ROFI-252047 format. One record per residue: chain; residue number from 0; x, y, z of N, C-alpha, C in turn; residue in one letter. Coordinates in nm, 2 decimals. Layout:
ATOM   ch     i     n.c1     n.c2     n.c3    ca.c1    ca.c2    ca.c3     c.c1     c.c2     c.c3   aa
ATOM    A   NUM        X        Y        Z        X        Y        Z        X        Y        Z    A
...
***
This chain:
ATOM   ch     i     n.c1     n.c2     n.c3    ca.c1    ca.c2    ca.c3     c.c1     c.c2     c.c3   aa
ATOM    A     0    -0.63     0.91    -0.16    -0.56     0.82    -0.23    -0.47     0.73    -0.13    X
ATOM    A     1    -0.39     0.83    -0.06    -0.30     0.76     0.02    -0.29     0.80     0.16    X
ATOM    A     2    -0.35     0.73     0.26    -0.38     0.77     0.40    -0.30     0.69     0.53    X
ATOM    A     3    -0.21     0.76     0.58    -0.17     0.68     0.69    -0.28     0.68     0.81    X
ATOM    A     4    -0.31     0.56     0.86    -0.42     0.56     0.95    -0.35     0.59     1.09    X
ATOM    A     5    -0.45     0.63     1.17    -0.42     0.67     1.32    -0.37     0.59     1.40    X
ATOM    A     6    -0.41     0.47     1.39    -0.38     0.38     1.49    -0.28     0.28     1.44    X
ATOM    A     7    -0.15     0.26     1.49    -0.07     0.15     1.45    -0.11     0.01     1.46    X
ATOM    A     8    -0.07    -0.09     1.41    -0.11    -0.24     1.43    -0.06    -0.25     1.56    X
ATOM    A     9    -0.13    -0.27     1.67    -0.09    -0.31     1.81    -0.01    -0.20     1.86    X
ATOM    A    10     0.03    -0.19     1.98     0.10    -0.08     2.06     0.23    -0.06     1.99    X
ATOM    A    11     0.31    -0.16     1.96     0.44    -0.12     1.90     0.44    -0.17     1.77    X
ATOM    A    12     0.34    -0.18     1.68     0.33    -0.26     1.55     0.34    -0.13     1.46    X
ATOM    A    13     0.35    -0.18     1.34     0.38    -0.09     1.23     0.26     0.00     1.20    X
ATOM    A    14     0.30     0.11     1.13     0.18     0.23     1.09     0.13     0.15     0.97    X
ATOM    A    15    -0.02     0.14     0.95    -0.07     0.11     0.84    -0.12     0.23     0.74    X
ATOM    A    16    -0.07     0.22     0.62    -0.09     0.28     0.53    -0.19     0.24     0.42    X
ATOM    A    17    -0.29     0.32     0.39    -0.40     0.27     0.32    -0.37     0.34     0.18    X
ATOM    A    18    -0.39     0.27     0.07    -0.35     0.30    -0.07    -0.47     0.25    -0.14    X
ATOM    A    19    -0.56     0.36    -0.16    -0.71     0.34    -0.22    -0.69     0.39    -0.38    X
ATOM    A    20    -0.73     0.30    -0.47    -0.72     0.35    -0.61    -0.85     0.37    -0.68    X
ATOM    A    21    -0.95     0.38    -0.58    -1.08     0.40    -0.64    -1.12     0.52    -0.71    X
ATOM    A    22    -1.03     0.61    -0.66    -1.06     0.75    -0.74    -0.95     0.81    -0.83    X
ATOM    A    23    -0.87     0.71    -0.87    -0.75     0.74    -0.95    -0.82     0.74    -1.10    X
ATOM    A    24    -0.77     0.84    -1.18    -0.80     0.84    -1.32    -0.64     0.86    -1.39    X
ATOM    A    25    -0.60     0.74    -1.48    -0.48     0.76    -1.55    -0.48     0.86    -1.64    X
ATOM    A    26    -0.59     0.93    -1.69    -0.58     1.03    -1.78    -0.55     1.16    -1.71    X
ATOM    A    27    -0.56     1.17    -1.57    -0.54     1.30    -1.49    -0.42     1.27    -1.39    X
ATOM    A    28    -0.39     1.17    -1.34    -0.28     1.13    -1.25    -0.21     1.02    -1.31    X
ATOM    A    29    -0.09     1.05    -1.35     0.01     0.92    -1.38     0.05     0.84    -1.28    X
ATOM    A    30     0.10     0.73    -1.32     0.16     0.66    -1.22     0.28     0.71    -1.15    X
ATOM    A    31     0.34     0.78    -1.24     0.46     0.85    -1.18     0.43     0.97    -1.07    X
ATOM    A    32     0.32     1.02    -1.10     0.27     1.12    -1.02     0.22     1.07    -0.88    X
ATOM    A    33     0.16     0.94    -0.89     0.11     0.88    -0.78     0.24     0.81    -0.69    X
ATOM    A    34     0.33     0.79    -0.76     0.46     0.75    -0.71     0.52     0.85    -0.62    X
ATOM    A    35     0.53     0.98    -0.68     0.57     1.07    -0.59     0.50     1.11    -0.48    X
ATOM    A    36     0.37     1.10    -0.48     0.27     1.15    -0.38     0.31     1.02    -0.26    X
ATOM    A    37     0.32     0.92    -0.28     0.35     0.81    -0.22     0.49     0.83    -0.13    X
ATOM    A    38     0.60     0.87    -0.23     0.72     0.91    -0.15     0.72     1.01    -0.07    X
ATOM    A    39     0.62     1.14    -0.10     0.60     1.23    -0.02     0.55     1.21     0.10    X
ATOM    A    40     0.46     1.14     0.12     0.40     1.08     0.22     0.48     0.99     0.32    X
ATOM    A    41     0.57     0.90     0.25     0.68     0.86     0.32     0.78     0.94     0.39    X
ATOM    A    42     0.82     1.06     0.32     0.89     1.19     0.37     0.84     1.22     0.52    X
ATOM    A    43     0.70     1.25     0.51     0.62     1.30     0.62     0.63     1.22     0.73    X
ATOM    A    44     0.64     1.09     0.69     0.60     0.98     0.81     0.74     0.97     0.86    X
ATOM    A    45     0.85     0.98     0.79     0.99     0.95     0.84     1.01     1.08     0.95    X
ATOM    A    46     0.98     1.20     0.91     1.00     1.33     0.99     0.91     1.31     1.11    X
ATOM    A    47     0.79     1.27     1.08     0.67     1.32     1.20     0.64     1.20     1.27    X
ATOM    A    48     0.66     1.07     1.22     0.61     0.97     1.31     0.71     0.86     1.33    X
ATOM    A    49     0.75     0.89     1.46     0.87     0.78     1.49     0.83     0.65     1.49    X
ATOM    A    50     0.70     0.60     1.53     0.65     0.48     1.52     0.68     0.41     1.39    X
ATOM    A    51     0.62     0.51     1.27     0.66     0.42     1.16     0.80     0.39     1.13    X
ATOM    A    52     0.90     0.49     1.18     1.01     0.45     1.14     1.09     0.35     1.22    X
ATOM    A    53     1.06     0.35     1.33     1.10     0.24     1.43     1.04     0.09     1.41    X
ATOM    A    54     0.89     0.11     1.41     0.83    -0.03     1.38     0.78    -0.06     1.24    X
ATOM    A    55     0.80     0.04     1.15     0.78     0.00     1.01     0.64     0.03     0.98    X
ATOM    A    56     0.62    -0.02     0.85     0.48     0.03     0.77     0.42    -0.12     0.72    X
ATOM    A    57     0.30    -0.12     0.72     0.21    -0.22     0.65     0.12    -0.13     0.55    X
ATOM    A    58     0.16    -0.18     0.43     0.08    -0.10     0.31    -0.06    -0.20     0.29    X
ATOM    A    59    -0.16    -0.10     0.28    -0.30    -0.19     0.24    -0.34    -0.12     0.11    X
ATOM    A    60    -0.33    -0.20     0.01    -0.39    -0.13    -0.12    -0.52    -0.18    -0.17    X
ATOM    A    61    -0.62    -0.11    -0.17    -0.75    -0.12    -0.21    -0.75    -0.12    -0.35    X
ATOM    A    62    -0.77    -0.22    -0.44    -0.76    -0.21    -0.60    -0.90    -0.20    -0.66    X
ATOM    A    63    -1.01    -0.20    -0.58    -1.15    -0.17    -0.64    -1.13    -0.04    -0.74    X
ATOM    A    64    -1.18    -0.07    -0.84    -1.20     0.02    -0.96    -1.06     0.08    -1.00    X
ATOM    A    65    -0.97    -0.01    -0.99    -0.83     0.01    -1.05    -0.84    -0.01    -1.18    X
ATOM    A    66    -0.79     0.12    -1.26    -0.78     0.10    -1.42    -0.66     0.03    -1.46    X
ATOM    A    67    -0.70    -0.05    -1.57    -0.59    -0.12    -1.61    -0.50    -0.04    -1.70    X
ATOM    A    68    -0.53     0.06    -1.72    -0.45     0.19    -1.81    -0.31     0.19    -1.73    X
ATOM    A    69    -0.33     0.19    -1.59    -0.21     0.21    -1.50    -0.11     0.08    -1.52    X
ATOM    A    70    -0.14    -0.03    -1.54    -0.06    -0.14    -1.58     0.06    -0.11    -1.71    X
ATOM    A    71    -0.02    -0.03    -1.81     0.06     0.01    -1.91     0.16     0.12    -1.88    X
ATOM    A    72     0.16     0.18    -1.76     0.24     0.28    -1.73     0.35     0.21    -1.64    X
ATOM    A    73     0.36     0.09    -1.62     0.46     0.03    -1.54     0.58    -0.01    -1.64    X
ATOM    A    74     0.67     0.07    -1.65     0.80     0.06    -1.73     0.89     0.01    -1.63    X
ATOM    A    75     0.99    -0.09    -1.70     1.10    -0.13    -1.62     1.20    -0.02    -1.58    X
ATOM    A    76     1.20     0.09    -1.64     1.26     0.21    -1.57     1.19     0.26    -1.44    X
ATOM    A    77     1.07     0.29    -1.43     1.00     0.34    -1.32     1.01     0.22    -1.21    X
ATOM    A    78     1.00     0.09    -1.26     0.98    -0.02    -1.15     1.14     0.00    -1.07    X
ATOM    A    79     1.24    -0.01    -1.15     1.37     0.00    -1.10     1.39     0.11    -0.98    X
ATOM    A    80     1.34     0.24    -1.05     1.38     0.36    -0.95     1.29     0.33    -0.82    X
ATOM    A    81     1.16     0.30    -0.85     1.08     0.27    -0.72     1.13     0.18    -0.63    X
ATOM    A    82     1.16     0.08    -0.69     1.25    -0.04    -0.60     1.38     0.00    -0.52    X
ATOM    A    83     1.45     0.08    -0.61     1.58     0.13    -0.54     1.57     0.21    -0.43    X
ATOM    A    84     1.43     0.32    -0.45     1.40     0.40    -0.33     1.36     0.33    -0.23    X
ATOM    A    85     1.27     0.24    -0.24     1.20     0.17    -0.13     1.31     0.08    -0.06    X
ATOM    A    86     1.42     0.03    -0.13     1.50    -0.09    -0.06     1.63    -0.02    -0.01    X
ATOM    A    87     1.67     0.09    -0.08     1.81     0.16    -0.06     1.80     0.30     0.01    X
ATOM    A    88     1.71     0.39    -0.05     1.71     0.52    -0.02     1.64     0.56     0.10    X
ATOM    A    89     1.53     0.49     0.15     1.44     0.52     0.25     1.46     0.41     0.37    X
ATOM    A    90     1.46     0.47     0.51     1.49     0.39     0.62     1.34     0.32     0.64    X
ATOM    A    91     1.30     0.23     0.55     1.16     0.17     0.56     1.18     0.02     0.60    X
ATOM    A    92     1.08    -0.01     0.70     1.07    -0.15     0.75     0.94    -0.19     0.70    X
ATOM    A    93     0.96    -0.26     0.59     0.81    -0.32     0.52     0.78    -0.45     0.63    X
ATOM    A    94     0.65    -0.42     0.69     0.61    -0.54     0.77     0.52    -0.61     0.70    X
ATOM    A    95     0.46    -0.55     0.58     0.35    -0.62     0.53     0.31    -0.54     0.40    X
ATOM    A    96     0.28    -0.60     0.29     0.20    -0.53     0.17     0.08    -0.62     0.13    X
ATOM    A    97    -0.03    -0.56     0.15    -0.14    -0.64     0.15    -0.25    -0.59     0.00    X
ATOM    A    98    -0.27    -0.64    -0.08    -0.34    -0.59    -0.20    -0.48    -0.67    -0.19    X
ATOM    A    99    -0.57    -0.58    -0.20    -0.73    -0.62    -0.17    -0.79    -0.59    -0.29    X
ATOM    A   100    -0.89    -0.67    -0.33    -0.98    -0.66    -0.46    -0.89    -0.64    -0.57    X
ATOM    A   101    -0.79    -0.72    -0.59    -0.69    -0.74    -0.70    -0.79    -0.78    -0.84    X
ATOM    A   102    -0.77    -0.69    -0.94    -0.85    -0.76    -1.08    -0.72    -0.86    -1.12    X
ATOM    A   103    -0.79    -0.97    -1.19    -0.70    -1.06    -1.25    -0.57    -1.03    -1.31    X
ATOM    A   104    -0.59    -0.91    -1.40    -0.49    -0.86    -1.47    -0.38    -0.82    -1.39    X
ATOM    A   105    -0.41    -0.76    -1.26    -0.29    -0.72    -1.19    -0.22    -0.84    -1.10    X
ATOM    A   106    -0.26    -0.94    -1.10    -0.20    -1.05    -1.05    -0.05    -1.08    -1.11    X
ATOM    A   107    -0.03    -1.07    -1.24     0.07    -1.07    -1.31     0.16    -0.97    -1.29    X
ATOM    A   108     0.12    -0.86    -1.26     0.21    -0.74    -1.22     0.27    -0.75    -1.09    X
ATOM    A   109     0.18    -0.79    -1.02     0.21    -0.81    -0.87     0.33    -0.92    -0.87    X
ATOM    A   110     0.29    -1.03    -0.94     0.41    -1.17    -0.94     0.54    -1.09    -0.96    X
ATOM    A   111     0.52    -1.03    -1.09     0.67    -0.95    -1.13     0.73    -0.88    -1.02    X
ATOM    A   112     0.65    -0.77    -0.96     0.70    -0.68    -0.85     0.75    -0.77    -0.74    X
ATOM    A   113     0.68    -0.89    -0.69     0.72    -0.95    -0.59     0.86    -1.01    -0.62    X
ATOM    A   114     0.88    -1.07    -0.73     1.01    -1.11    -0.79     1.12    -1.03    -0.79    X
ATOM    A   115     1.09    -0.90    -0.78     1.21    -0.80    -0.76     1.23    -0.79    -0.60    X
ATOM    A   116     1.17    -0.82    -0.53     1.19    -0.80    -0.40     1.29    -0.90    -0.32    X
ATOM    A   117     1.35    -0.86    -0.23     1.42    -0.95    -0.13     1.32    -1.06    -0.09    X
ATOM    A   118     1.38    -1.19    -0.06     1.30    -1.29    -0.01     1.23    -1.25     0.13    X
ATOM    A   119     1.27    -1.18     0.22     1.22    -1.14     0.32     1.09    -1.05     0.32    X
ATOM    A   120     1.09    -0.98     0.23     0.98    -0.88     0.20     0.89    -0.95     0.11    X
ATOM    A   121     0.91    -1.06     0.01     0.83    -1.15    -0.06     0.75    -1.23     0.02    X
ATOM    A   122     0.79    -1.26     0.14     0.72    -1.35     0.23     0.62    -1.27     0.32    X
ATOM    A   123     0.62    -1.14     0.29     0.53    -1.03     0.37     0.42    -0.98     0.28    X
ATOM    A   124     0.42    -1.02     0.14     0.35    -0.97     0.03     0.24    -1.07     0.01    X
ATOM    A   125     0.10    -1.01     0.00    -0.02    -1.10     0.01    -0.10    -1.01    -0.13    X
ATOM    A   126    -0.18    -1.11    -0.18    -0.29    -1.05    -0.28    -0.38    -1.12    -0.28    X
ATOM    A   127    -0.49    -1.05    -0.27    -0.62    -1.12    -0.23    -0.74    -1.05    -0.35    X
ATOM    A   128    -0.78    -1.15    -0.42    -0.89    -1.11    -0.51    -1.01    -1.05    -0.45    X
ATOM    A   129    -1.12    -1.02    -0.55    -1.26    -0.98    -0.50    -1.32    -1.08    -0.43    X
ATOM    A   130    -1.30    -1.20    -0.45    -1.36    -1.33    -0.38    -1.31    -1.34    -0.24    X
ATOM    A   131    -1.18    -1.32    -0.22    -1.12    -1.36    -0.06    -1.07    -1.24     0.00    X
ATOM    A   132    -1.10    -1.11    -0.06    -1.04    -0.99     0.01    -1.06    -0.97     0.17    X
ATOM    A   133    -1.18    -1.05     0.20    -1.17    -1.06     0.36    -1.07    -1.14     0.44    X
ATOM    A   134    -1.01    -1.22     0.38    -0.90    -1.26     0.44    -0.77    -1.19     0.50    X
ATOM    A   135    -0.77    -1.05     0.44    -0.65    -0.95     0.48    -0.70    -0.93     0.64    X
ATOM    A   136    -0.81    -0.95     0.69    -0.85    -0.92     0.83    -0.76    -1.01     0.91    X
ATOM    A   137    -0.71    -1.12     0.87    -0.64    -1.20     0.96    -0.48    -1.13     0.97    X
ATOM    A   138    -0.44    -1.05     0.86    -0.34    -0.96     0.93    -0.35    -0.84     0.95    X
ATOM    A   139    -0.46    -0.77     0.94    -0.49    -0.64     0.99    -0.63    -0.65     1.04    X
ATOM    A   140    -0.66    -0.65     1.17    -0.78    -0.68     1.22    -0.86    -0.56     1.18    X
ATOM    A   141    -1.01    -0.57     1.18    -1.08    -0.47     1.16    -1.10    -0.35     1.24    X
ATOM    A   142    -1.05    -0.37     1.34    -1.06    -0.26     1.46    -0.95    -0.14     1.39    X
ATOM    A   143    -0.87    -0.17     1.32    -0.77    -0.06     1.28    -0.79    -0.01     1.14    X
ATOM    A   144    -0.91    -0.06     1.09    -0.97     0.00     0.95    -1.06     0.07     0.94    X
ATOM    A   145    -1.08     0.16     0.84    -1.20     0.27     0.82    -1.31     0.20     0.78    X
ATOM    A   146    -1.43     0.24     0.81    -1.54     0.18     0.76    -1.55     0.13     0.60    X
ATOM    A   147    -1.50     0.22     0.53    -1.52     0.18     0.39    -1.43     0.06     0.37    X
ATOM    A   148    -1.35     0.01     0.44    -1.26    -0.10     0.42    -1.31    -0.22     0.51    X
ATOM    A   149    -1.42    -0.20     0.56    -1.51    -0.29     0.63    -1.47    -0.29     0.79    X
ATOM    A   150    -1.38    -0.17     0.83    -1.35    -0.18     0.98    -1.42    -0.11     1.07    X
ATOM    A   151    -1.38    -0.07     1.15    -1.44     0.00     1.28    -1.40     0.12     1.34    X
ATOM    A   152    -1.28     0.18     1.25    -1.22     0.29     1.30    -1.25     0.42     1.22    X
ATOM    A   153    -1.38     0.44     1.24    -1.42     0.57     1.17    -1.42     0.57     1.03    X
ATOM    A   154    -1.44     0.69     0.95    -1.46     0.69     0.80    -1.34     0.76     0.75    X
ATOM    A   155    -1.33     0.73     0.63    -1.22     0.82     0.58    -1.22     0.93     0.57    X
ATOM    A   156    -1.33     1.00     0.54    -1.34     1.17     0.55    -1.29     1.21     0.68    X
ATOM    A   157    -1.35     1.14     0.81    -1.29     1.19     0.93    -1.16     1.17     0.95    X
ATOM    A   158    -1.11     1.05     0.91    -0.97     1.03     0.93    -0.89     1.13     0.85    X
ATOM    A   159    -0.93     1.18     0.74    -0.84     1.27     0.66    -0.83     1.40     0.73    X
***
Protein backbone atom coordinates (compact mmCIF):
# COMPACT_ATOMS: atom_id res chain seq x y z
CA UNK A 1 0.00 0.00 0.00
CA UNK A 2 2.65 2.55 1.05
CA UNK A 3 6.24 2.04 -0.04
CA UNK A 4 9.13 4.48 0.32
CA UNK A 5 11.28 3.86 -2.75
CA UNK A 6 14.98 3.16 -2.17
CA UNK A 7 16.45 5.81 -4.47
CA UNK A 8 15.63 9.43 -3.69
CA UNK A 9 14.94 11.67 -6.64
CA UNK A 10 18.42 12.90 -7.60
CA UNK A 11 21.38 12.76 -5.20
CA UNK A 12 20.00 15.29 -2.75
CA UNK A 13 16.39 15.09 -3.88
CA UNK A 14 13.26 14.10 -1.99
CA UNK A 15 12.37 10.55 -0.95
CA UNK A 16 9.68 9.18 -3.24
CA UNK A 17 6.82 7.50 -1.40
CA UNK A 18 4.59 5.28 -3.52
CA UNK A 19 0.97 5.09 -2.41
CA UNK A 20 -0.91 2.33 -4.27
CA UNK A 21 -4.67 1.89 -3.90
CA UNK A 22 -5.05 -1.18 -6.12
CA UNK A 23 -5.34 -3.71 -3.28
CA UNK A 24 -7.44 -1.61 -0.91
CA UNK A 25 -10.93 -2.73 0.03
CA UNK A 26 -12.98 -0.13 1.95
CA UNK A 27 -14.91 -2.94 3.68
CA UNK A 28 -11.64 -4.25 5.16
CA UNK A 29 -9.47 -1.14 5.56
CA UNK A 30 -11.11 2.18 6.33
CA UNK A 31 -9.69 5.52 5.22
CA UNK A 32 -8.81 6.22 8.86
CA UNK A 33 -6.81 2.96 9.04
CA UNK A 34 -4.96 3.80 5.82
CA UNK A 35 -4.21 7.29 7.16
CA UNK A 36 -2.78 5.74 10.33
CA UNK A 37 -0.49 3.51 8.27
CA UNK A 38 0.65 6.52 6.23
CA UNK A 39 1.51 8.47 9.38
CA UNK A 40 3.32 5.40 10.79
CA UNK A 41 5.45 5.28 7.64
CA UNK A 42 6.17 9.01 8.07
CA UNK A 43 7.23 8.30 11.67
CA UNK A 44 9.65 5.62 10.50
CA UNK A 45 11.06 7.84 7.76
CA UNK A 46 11.48 10.70 10.22
CA UNK A 47 13.58 8.52 12.53
CA UNK A 48 15.47 6.35 10.03
CA UNK A 49 15.82 8.42 6.85
CA UNK A 50 17.71 11.69 7.16
CA UNK A 51 17.32 12.30 3.43
CA UNK A 52 13.53 12.42 3.65
CA UNK A 53 13.67 14.80 6.62
CA UNK A 54 16.19 17.14 5.02
CA UNK A 55 15.26 16.93 1.33
CA UNK A 56 11.55 16.23 1.72
CA UNK A 57 9.11 13.80 0.19
CA UNK A 58 7.47 13.37 -3.17
CA UNK A 59 4.28 11.32 -2.89
CA UNK A 60 3.15 9.35 -5.93
CA UNK A 61 -0.41 8.06 -5.61
CA UNK A 62 -1.45 5.29 -8.02
CA UNK A 63 -5.24 5.33 -8.08
CA UNK A 64 -5.80 2.36 -10.39
CA UNK A 65 -8.74 0.33 -9.08
CA UNK A 66 -9.49 3.03 -6.48
CA UNK A 67 -12.79 2.27 -4.77
CA UNK A 68 -15.24 5.15 -4.91
CA UNK A 69 -16.47 4.04 -1.47
CA UNK A 70 -13.37 5.69 0.00
CA UNK A 71 -14.64 9.08 -1.14
CA UNK A 72 -17.66 8.63 1.11
CA UNK A 73 -15.25 8.24 4.05
CA UNK A 74 -13.67 11.68 3.48
CA UNK A 75 -15.32 13.60 6.32
CA UNK A 76 -14.52 17.23 7.16
CA UNK A 77 -13.23 16.09 10.56
CA UNK A 78 -10.85 13.51 9.05
CA UNK A 79 -9.59 15.98 6.44
CA UNK A 80 -8.99 18.68 9.04
CA UNK A 81 -7.08 16.33 11.34
CA UNK A 82 -4.98 14.92 8.50
CA UNK A 83 -4.14 18.37 7.11
CA UNK A 84 -3.24 19.65 10.60
CA UNK A 85 -0.88 16.70 11.10
CA UNK A 86 0.77 17.15 7.72
CA UNK A 87 1.11 20.91 7.93
CA UNK A 88 1.81 21.50 11.62
CA UNK A 89 2.74 18.34 13.50
CA UNK A 90 5.25 16.67 11.18
CA UNK A 91 8.49 18.22 9.91
CA UNK A 92 7.48 17.31 6.37
CA UNK A 93 8.78 19.07 3.32
CA UNK A 94 6.36 18.18 0.58
CA UNK A 95 8.24 18.53 -2.68
CA UNK A 96 5.48 17.09 -4.82
CA UNK A 97 2.19 15.21 -4.76
CA UNK A 98 1.34 13.32 -7.92
CA UNK A 99 -1.88 11.39 -8.43
CA UNK A 100 -1.94 9.04 -11.42
CA UNK A 101 -4.78 7.04 -12.96
CA UNK A 102 -7.26 9.23 -11.13
CA UNK A 103 -10.92 8.35 -11.62
CA UNK A 104 -13.13 11.23 -12.72
CA UNK A 105 -15.00 11.27 -9.42
CA UNK A 106 -11.74 11.76 -7.48
CA UNK A 107 -10.97 15.00 -9.33
CA UNK A 108 -13.53 16.88 -7.20
CA UNK A 109 -12.05 15.51 -3.97
CA UNK A 110 -8.54 16.38 -5.16
CA UNK A 111 -9.63 19.94 -5.98
CA UNK A 112 -11.20 20.29 -2.53
CA UNK A 113 -8.09 18.96 -0.75
CA UNK A 114 -5.86 21.15 -2.91
CA UNK A 115 -7.91 24.18 -1.82
CA UNK A 116 -7.10 23.42 1.83
CA UNK A 117 -3.36 23.50 1.23
CA UNK A 118 -1.11 26.56 1.31
CA UNK A 119 -0.34 28.02 -2.11
CA UNK A 120 3.24 26.75 -2.05
CA UNK A 121 1.98 23.15 -1.72
CA UNK A 122 -0.90 23.65 -4.20
CA UNK A 123 1.67 24.51 -6.85
CA UNK A 124 3.33 21.14 -6.23
CA UNK A 125 0.15 19.05 -6.55
CA UNK A 126 -0.67 17.36 -9.87
CA UNK A 127 -3.48 15.06 -10.93
CA UNK A 128 -3.30 12.85 -14.00
CA UNK A 129 -6.19 10.81 -15.37
CA UNK A 130 -5.84 7.40 -16.99
CA UNK A 131 -5.39 9.11 -20.37
CA UNK A 132 -2.36 11.17 -19.41
CA UNK A 133 -0.77 9.39 -16.42
CA UNK A 134 2.50 9.00 -18.30
CA UNK A 135 3.04 12.78 -17.90
CA UNK A 136 4.14 12.09 -14.32
CA UNK A 137 7.49 10.98 -15.76
CA UNK A 138 8.44 14.61 -16.39
CA UNK A 139 8.36 15.05 -12.58
CA UNK A 140 9.62 11.61 -11.52
CA UNK A 141 11.83 9.87 -14.11
CA UNK A 142 11.20 6.18 -14.84
CA UNK A 143 14.59 5.23 -13.43
CA UNK A 144 13.27 5.90 -9.90
CA UNK A 145 10.03 3.92 -10.23
CA UNK A 146 9.32 0.20 -9.98
CA UNK A 147 8.30 -1.85 -13.02
CA UNK A 148 4.63 -1.83 -11.96
CA UNK A 149 4.65 1.95 -12.35
CA UNK A 150 6.36 1.84 -15.74
CA UNK A 151 9.84 2.31 -14.32
CA UNK A 152 13.20 0.56 -14.32
CA UNK A 153 13.87 0.35 -10.57
CA UNK A 154 13.06 -3.30 -9.81
CA UNK A 155 9.68 -4.71 -8.86
CA UNK A 156 7.50 -3.88 -5.88
CA UNK A 157 7.90 -7.36 -4.27
CA UNK A 158 11.69 -7.01 -4.55
CA UNK A 159 11.65 -3.47 -3.14
CA UNK A 160 9.35 -4.49 -0.30
